[in-house]
N, C-alpha and C positions, 0 to 999 in steps of 0.2 A: 450639516457640516459645511455647506456652501460649495463653491467651485474651487476647492483646493486642488493643487496638482498632486499626483501620487507621492512625489518625493517629500512633500511638506507634512505628511501624516506622521504622527508620533503617538506612542502609547507608553507611558512610564519611561519616557526618554528613549524608547526603541523606535527608530524609523521603520516604516513599513509602507507597502502599497496594498491597495484593495482592488480586486478585479471588478469592473463594472458589471452590474446585473445583466445588461444587454448581451454580454458575451455568452450567457447561458440560455438565451431565449431559444425555445423550440428545439431543445436537444432530443434526439431520437431515444425513445424508450426510457425517459427519465422524467416522469411526471410528478416526482415527489416534492412535498412541501419543504420550504427552507426553515431551518431552526438554527438559532445562534446562541452561544454562551460566551460570556466574557471570562477569559482565562489569562492570568498574568497580564491583564490590561489589553489583551488582543481579542478579536472576535473570531471564535471557532465555529465553523459550520458543521452540522451533522444532519443526516437523514434520521427521522424517527417515525416509522410507519407501523401500523397495526395497533390493536387494542393495548392500552397501557398496562392492563392486568394480565396480558397473555405472556407465556414463556418468552424470554428475551434472547435474541441472537445478536451478538456484537460482532460486526464485520469490519475488519481492518485492512487497509490497503498499504501498498509500499511505493516504490519508485518506478516510474515517474507518474503515477496514477492518482486517482482520487476516488470518492465514493461511487462515481459512475462505473468503475470497474465491477462493482458488486450489484449492478442494477438488475440483472437476471435473477440472482439469488434472492434479492429483496422481494421482487415480485412473486416468485414462487413460494417463498417462505411465508410472506404475509397472506397469500391466498390459502395457505395451509393452516392459518390460525396463529401464527407467531408474530411477535413484535420484533422489528428489525431496527437496530441503531447502527448507523454507519457514518463515522466522523471523517472529516478531511483533516489530515495533519496540518499544522501550521506550515505555511509556505506552499500549500497545495489546494486544489479545488476552489471552493468559495471562501475558504479560511483566509485570514490576513497573512501577508507575506513579508516578514521582517527582511530588511535589505542588508543587514550586517552579517557577514559570514560567521563571525564569532558567536552570534546569538544561537546558532544551531548546534545541537548535540543530540545524541540519541537519548541521553538522560533527560534533556529538556523535553523531548517528545514524550517520554514516559511520564514525566510529571504533569504535562498538559493533559494527557489521556486520563491519568488518575484523577485529575480535577473534574473531568467530564463524568467519569463513572460515579464519583462521589456526589456531584451536583444532581445527577439523575437518579441516584440511589439505586443503581442497577444490581439486581440479585437473581440468583438462580440462572445465571447467564451461560449460554452456549457461546464460547469464544471461538471465532473463525479467523485464522491468521494466515498471511501469505507474504513472502518477501520481507520487507522491513516491518510489516505487521507482526512478525514473529518476535524479534528482540524487544519491540515496544509492547506488544500485547501479552506475551507469555510472562513478562515481568509482573504484570498485574496479577496473574494467577499464582505466581510464586510468592508475591508479597501479601496477597489478600485472598487466599483460596476459598474462603467461605462464600464469596460472591459468585463463584463459578461452579456450574454443575458438570460441565464437560468441555473438552477441547477438540477443535477440528484444526488440524495442522496441514497446510498446503504449501509445498515448494518454498521452504524457508530454512532457517538454521538458528542455532545458538552456538557461539564460539565456545570451545572448551579444549582442554588438553587432548591432543591427538586428532583434532578436526583437520581434515585436509581440504584446503581451498582448491577448487577445480581450475583448470586453465580458463574456462568460461568466465568465472568470477574475477580472476586476475586480469583478463582482457577487458572486462567491463570497467573495472576501476581505472585501468590505464587510459581508457578513452576519456576519462574525466580529470586526469591530472594535467597540470600545465603543459600545453602543447599537444594534448591528446586530441584525437579526431573529433570527438563530440564537443569539446571545449571550443575548438576552432570553428566548427560548422553550425552550431546552434547559437543564435537563431539566424545566422547569415545565410546558410544554404539549405538547412533542413530544420526540423522541429520535433518536439516531443510527440506531437500528434502523428507525424509520419512514422516515428519510431514505434508507436503503439499500433499503427496500422500494419506494420511489418510484424511486430511481436505477437499480434493476435492472428497472424497468418492470413491477413486480408490482402497482402501483396507479398511478393517474394522477399525473403530475408535480406538478400544482398542489395536491395534497392536503396536502403538508407545509406549504406556505405558509398554507393555510387553518387547519391545526392551530396553527401559530405565532400566528395571529390569534385563536385561542380556540375554533375549531370542534372538535367531538368527532371522535375517530378514525373513519375509515370502516370498514365491514365488509369484511374480506378473507378469502380462502379459506385452507384449512389449510396449503397449501404456502407461501403468502406469509407466514402467521403464523409458520411454522417459521423462515423466513429472517429475519423481523423479530427474533424472539427470539435468533437466533444472533448478529446484529450488535449487539444490546443487551447480550448476555451479559457482555462484558468490563467493562461499566460499571455494571451494575445493582446498586444498593445502596451504591455508593461515594460518592454525593453529588457536590458540585461539585468537590472536590479530585481525584476520579478522572478528571475530564474535562480535566485540565490539558494532557495531550499533544495530544489532538485540537484544543483551542483554540489551541495554539501553531502548529501546522502552517500554517494559512492565513496567519498573520501573518508567516511566514518567506519568502513569495513576494516576490522583489525587483522588484516591478512598476515602481515609480518611484524605485528606489534602486540605480541601476547602478554606483555607486561603493562599495557595501557589500562587506564581505568575502565574503558569500555570493554576490553577483552575480559578483565577480571569480573566485571559485573555480569556479563553474559554467562561466563563460566559458573558463577555462583547460582544464577537462575537455572542453568542446565542441571546442576547438581541437586538443587532443591526440588526441581520437578521430576527427578528420577524417583522421588517418593510419592508421586501422584498416583492415587488409587481409584479415582473416579474415572468414568469413561474418557478415552482418548482415541480419536479417529484420524487417520492419515488419509488424505486424498491427494494423489500425486499426478502431475503431468509428466508423462514418460519421455517427452522430447525436450525437456529442459536440460541445457548443457551447463547451467549455473548450479542448480541444486538437483543433482542427478538422482535417478531412481534408486541406485544402490545405496546412496546416503539415506534417502527416505525410508527404505526398508530396514536399514541398520538401526536407525533411530526408533522406528516402531518396534523392533525386536527387543528393545530394552523394557517394554511394558507388556506384561503377560495379558492384560486386558485389552490391548490395542487391536484395532482393525486397520487394514491397509487396502485401499481401493485405488487401482491404477487406471488412468485414462491414457492409453498408449499414444494417441495422436496429439495430445495436448502439450503445449509448450509451457513456458514460465507463467503466462497470464491465463491460467486455466479457467478462472471465474468468468472471464469474458469470452474466450475462445470456445469453451465447452460448458457454458453456464448451466444449461439444463441438466447435463449429466452430473455436474458437481452438486447442484441442488437436489437431484434425485438421491445421490449417495448420502447427503446430509440428512434428508428426511427419512430415508430408510434406517439410518443408524440411530437417529433420535427416537424413532418409534419402536425400535427393536426391544 
């Protein structure tokens, strides 16, 4: 491709940037091979570890993460004999990053994921979803249930009539609206990596807000610094245009827009999946103020076959913060 500048890259008329491979060199606890698929003219990255003929676990991330979020689960599940597939949504991780805000919609993310599932012909899948992985991934189970054998649902949601958005999720969306704290401070004063260092409880929660107000970054230990670097790696050096995907996700939450296409689509998937009769397991971080424990329990209660496992000390990003415990619950439920 030569020495093109990131802004000069296009696919089917869509401008995008591509993160240099060196950004991902020597990441802690992420030794997995790179795999790529062309979807809608763009390059999508996914992890694909374990025997190809083994039972498949599809692990989906949300905002502002990438497949690195699921590294502990991947290692544990592959060691137990499973195949793990963990894609990076477009705009995240090693996947290409369209720079036009209008390119991004949750339906677009659903379509891209459906393309990956079809290309790999995944079947008998245990689907693990969290955050935006829920609306994107659960749509696949609603549309093509024969490909999936069970669902594992972690700190996510589907919009539907009567769903109450918490103050935590309203505050999160406000941070990303024009003039919001994170719009103004990323990447000028803080970063998504620092946000994740806080979100995984490797530094105090309030420090990101202090950095957004102009305070210097705190001192953190080597393990926390490795995690910060890994979550910053997809966006480092790309400038504002590389952050288009993360900036769009929060604005897609249909909080006060129940008549939008996205709200209606999620509600339809929610209703369809109320008829799910195969195993469904809920694993929930109890300290999440966005998707709270009470909501997780109420959702699980709609399924007579559901299980509900709580990790009281875990926040929103439980796969990273408490990955061994999450993996243990998944393995216990799959083998039961």
